[in-house]
C-alpha positions as CSV (number, residue, x, y, z in Angstrom):
1,M,-4.0,-92.2,-84.1
2,A,-0.9,-90.4,-83.1
3,T,2.1,-92.5,-82.3
4,L,4.2,-92.0,-79.3
5,N,6.7,-90.1,-81.3
6,E,4.2,-87.7,-82.8
7,P,3.1,-84.6,-80.8
8,T,-0.7,-84.2,-80.5
9,H,-0.2,-80.4,-81.2
10,P,2.3,-79.0,-83.6
11,I,5.1,-77.0,-82.0
12,Q,5.1,-73.4,-83.2
13,E,8.4,-71.8,-83.8
14,P,8.7,-68.1,-82.5
15,S,7.9,-65.6,-85.2
16,L,10.6,-63.2,-86.4
17,S,8.7,-60.3,-84.5
18,D,8.6,-62.4,-81.3
19,T,12.4,-63.1,-81.6
20,Q,13.1,-59.4,-82.3
21,W,10.9,-58.5,-79.3
22,T,12.7,-60.7,-77.0
23,A,16.2,-59.5,-78.3
24,L,15.1,-55.9,-77.8
25,L,14.1,-56.5,-74.1
26,E,17.3,-58.5,-73.5
27,E,19.3,-55.6,-74.9
28,I,17.8,-52.8,-72.9
29,S,17.5,-54.7,-69.6
30,H,21.1,-55.8,-69.7
31,R,22.8,-52.6,-71.0
32,P,26.2,-52.4,-69.3
33,K,26.2,-50.0,-66.2
34,R,29.3,-48.3,-65.1
35,G,28.8,-49.4,-61.5
36,T,29.2,-53.0,-62.5
37,E,32.8,-52.2,-63.4
38,R,33.7,-51.9,-59.8
39,K,35.0,-55.1,-58.5
40,Q,35.2,-54.7,-54.7
41,D,32.1,-54.9,-52.6
42,R,33.2,-51.8,-50.6
43,S,33.5,-49.8,-53.8
44,R,30.1,-50.9,-55.0
45,R,28.6,-50.0,-51.7
46,T,30.2,-46.6,-51.6
47,E,29.0,-45.9,-55.1
48,Q,25.5,-46.8,-54.1
49,Q,25.7,-44.5,-51.2
50,I,26.7,-41.7,-53.4
51,L,23.9,-42.3,-55.9
52,T,21.3,-42.6,-53.2
53,A,22.5,-39.4,-51.5
54,A,22.7,-37.6,-54.9
55,L,19.2,-38.5,-55.7
56,R,17.9,-37.0,-52.3
57,V,19.9,-33.7,-52.8
58,F,19.0,-33.3,-56.5
59,A,15.3,-34.0,-55.8
60,R,15.4,-31.6,-52.9
61,D,17.5,-28.7,-54.3
62,G,17.6,-29.2,-58.0
63,I,20.8,-30.0,-60.0
64,S,21.8,-26.3,-60.5
65,R,21.7,-25.4,-56.7
66,S,23.2,-28.7,-55.5
67,R,26.8,-28.9,-54.5
68,I,29.2,-31.8,-54.5
69,A,29.9,-31.1,-50.8
70,D,26.2,-31.4,-50.0
71,I,26.1,-34.9,-51.7
72,A,29.2,-36.0,-50.0
73,A,27.8,-34.9,-46.6
74,E,24.5,-36.7,-47.4
75,A,26.4,-39.8,-48.3
76,G,28.6,-39.6,-45.2
77,I,31.9,-39.5,-47.0
78,S,34.5,-36.8,-47.8
79,T,34.4,-34.7,-50.9
80,S,37.6,-36.1,-52.0
81,T,36.3,-39.6,-51.8
82,L,33.3,-38.6,-53.9
83,Y,35.6,-37.2,-56.6
84,E,37.3,-40.7,-56.8
85,Y,34.0,-42.0,-58.2
86,Y,32.6,-38.9,-60.1
87,K,34.5,-36.2,-61.8
88,S,31.8,-33.6,-61.7
89,K,28.3,-32.8,-60.4
90,E,26.9,-33.2,-63.9
91,D,28.5,-36.5,-64.4
92,L,26.8,-37.7,-61.2
93,A,23.5,-36.2,-62.1
94,Y,23.2,-38.1,-65.4
95,D,24.4,-41.3,-63.8
96,V,21.6,-41.3,-61.1
97,P,18.7,-42.2,-63.3
98,L,20.5,-45.1,-65.1
99,S,20.2,-47.7,-62.3
100,H,16.4,-47.0,-62.0
101,L,15.8,-47.2,-65.6
102,A,17.6,-50.5,-65.8
103,E,15.4,-51.6,-62.9
104,F,12.2,-50.5,-64.8
105,F,13.3,-52.3,-68.0
106,E,14.0,-55.5,-66.0
107,S,10.6,-55.2,-64.2
108,Y,8.8,-54.7,-67.4
109,K,10.6,-57.6,-69.1
110,A,9.4,-60.0,-66.4
111,A,5.9,-58.6,-66.4
112,A,5.7,-58.7,-70.2
113,E,6.3,-62.4,-70.4
114,S,2.7,-63.1,-69.5
115,K,1.5,-60.8,-72.3
116,S,1.0,-62.3,-75.8
117,T,-0.5,-59.5,-77.8
118,T,1.1,-56.2,-79.0
119,R,-1.8,-54.3,-77.4
120,E,-1.4,-55.9,-74.0
121,R,2.3,-55.2,-74.1
122,L,2.0,-51.5,-75.0
123,L,-0.8,-51.0,-72.5
124,L,1.4,-52.6,-69.8
125,Y,4.4,-50.5,-70.7
126,L,2.5,-47.2,-70.5
127,T,0.7,-48.2,-67.3
128,M,4.0,-49.4,-65.6
129,S,5.7,-46.1,-66.6
130,A,3.3,-44.1,-64.6
131,D,3.2,-46.6,-61.7
132,Y,7.1,-46.7,-61.5
133,A,7.2,-42.9,-61.4
134,R,4.8,-43.0,-58.4
135,E,6.8,-45.6,-56.5
136,H,10.1,-43.6,-57.2
137,A,8.9,-40.0,-57.0
138,E,12.4,-38.5,-56.2
139,W,13.9,-40.2,-59.2
140,A,10.9,-39.2,-61.4
141,R,11.2,-35.6,-60.4
142,L,14.9,-35.6,-61.4
143,L,14.4,-37.5,-64.7
144,Y,11.2,-35.9,-66.0
145,L,11.7,-32.3,-64.7
146,E,15.5,-31.9,-65.1
147,I,17.1,-34.6,-67.0
148,W,14.9,-35.3,-69.9
149,P,14.3,-31.7,-70.9
150,S,18.0,-31.0,-70.8
151,V,19.8,-30.2,-74.0
152,F,23.0,-31.8,-72.6
153,V,21.4,-35.3,-72.2
154,S,22.4,-36.2,-75.8
155,E,26.1,-35.9,-74.8
156,T,25.8,-38.5,-72.0
157,E,25.5,-42.3,-71.6
158,L,22.0,-41.6,-70.3
159,R,20.9,-40.8,-73.8
160,H,21.1,-44.5,-74.7
161,S,18.6,-45.4,-71.9
162,I,16.2,-42.6,-72.7
163,N,16.3,-43.8,-76.3
164,D,15.6,-47.3,-75.1
165,F,12.5,-46.1,-73.4
166,T,11.1,-44.8,-76.7
167,R,12.5,-47.8,-78.8
168,V,10.1,-50.1,-76.9
169,I,7.1,-48.1,-77.8
170,L,8.2,-47.5,-81.4
171,F,8.7,-51.3,-81.8
172,L,5.2,-52.0,-80.5
173,V,3.7,-49.2,-82.7
174,H,5.2,-50.9,-85.7
175,E,3.8,-54.2,-84.7
176,G,0.4,-52.6,-84.2
177,M,0.5,-51.2,-87.6
178,E,1.2,-54.6,-89.1
179,E,-1.7,-56.1,-87.1
180,G,-3.9,-53.4,-88.4
181,W,-5.1,-51.8,-85.1
182,I,-2.9,-48.8,-85.5
183,N,-3.3,-46.6,-88.5
184,K,-0.6,-47.5,-91.1
185,N,-1.0,-44.1,-92.8
186,K,0.3,-42.2,-89.7
187,N,3.9,-41.6,-89.1
188,P,5.1,-44.3,-86.5
189,Y,7.5,-41.8,-84.9
190,E,4.7,-39.3,-84.4
191,T,2.4,-42.0,-83.0
192,A,5.2,-43.0,-80.5
193,A,5.7,-39.4,-79.6
194,L,2.0,-39.0,-78.9
195,L,2.1,-42.0,-76.5
196,V,5.3,-40.9,-74.7
197,G,4.2,-37.3,-74.4
198,S,0.8,-38.2,-73.1
199,I,2.1,-40.5,-70.3
200,N,5.0,-38.1,-69.5
201,Q,2.6,-35.1,-69.2
202,T,0.4,-37.2,-66.8
203,I,3.5,-37.9,-64.7
204,I,4.8,-34.3,-64.8
205,T,1.4,-32.9,-63.7
206,W,1.4,-35.3,-60.8
207,L,4.9,-34.3,-59.8
208,L,4.3,-30.6,-59.9
209,Y,0.7,-30.5,-58.4
210,R,0.0,-34.0,-57.1
211,R,-2.9,-34.1,-59.6
212,P,-4.3,-36.6,-60.3
213,R,-4.0,-37.8,-56.7
214,N,-3.8,-41.5,-57.8
215,L,-1.1,-41.6,-60.5
216,T,-1.3,-45.4,-61.0
217,K,-5.0,-45.2,-61.7
218,A,-4.6,-42.1,-63.9
219,G,-1.8,-43.7,-65.9
220,A,-3.8,-46.9,-66.5
221,E,-6.8,-44.7,-67.7
222,M,-4.7,-42.6,-69.9
223,A,-3.1,-45.7,-71.5
224,E,-6.6,-47.2,-72.2
225,R,-7.7,-43.9,-73.8
226,L,-4.7,-43.9,-75.9
227,M,-5.2,-47.5,-77.1
228,A,-8.8,-46.6,-77.9
229,V,-7.9,-43.5,-79.9
230,L,-5.4,-45.6,-81.9
231,E,-8.0,-48.2,-82.7
232,I,-10.6,-45.7,-83.7
233,E,-8.1,-44.1,-86.1
234,A,-7.3,-47.4,-87.6
235,R,-11.0,-48.3,-88.1
236,Q,-11.8,-44.9,-89.7
237,A,-8.8,-45.2,-92.1
238,G,-10.0,-48.7,-93.1
239,A,-13.7,-47.6,-93.5
């Protein structure tokens, strides 16, 4: 019989992979943002006005055709005031997606707490990526059609957040390989690229043509198909 000082069930310490997973999510969801450096509420509000206005203008006109004056007018401020916050249109264009990416990471971190398996976490990540793009179509158009393909993105702070997006998938791919349901003989970076590319193309097709009509459903179905392909490959490799 167990005494009062003895637990009826042993307490399991978190595994190394669980600790690393938690650390990764903490890092990407709390990456410092330039906006947090502004101390005064008025400055933070003005910056948010600028970011919101820039998103509307960039989504409507594209980065190349947009003008600082257009963004200032949309924000209801003078051009000189805007330049106090951003030194160039390009600087502003690359800063716009950051707040949304941070929000996505924070949302995923909260949702992933209820997922205990690698497969569930990866499936959730891919599904949420498509659903978040649907909910924030203007932002998605800017990120997926203009920012992500840009050769200049490697020179900006945004590169870190885009890298973070892929790092989560790469971590889960490595975990799936260790667990045996993802083929260990495949290059993990190529597997991660397959997953990212498939979901991104689903989002891009929706942005350009509004096909499929239901992006959330299509994203979930694509994620399930990708999981099935990975599992089939692993079984065939082990046969």
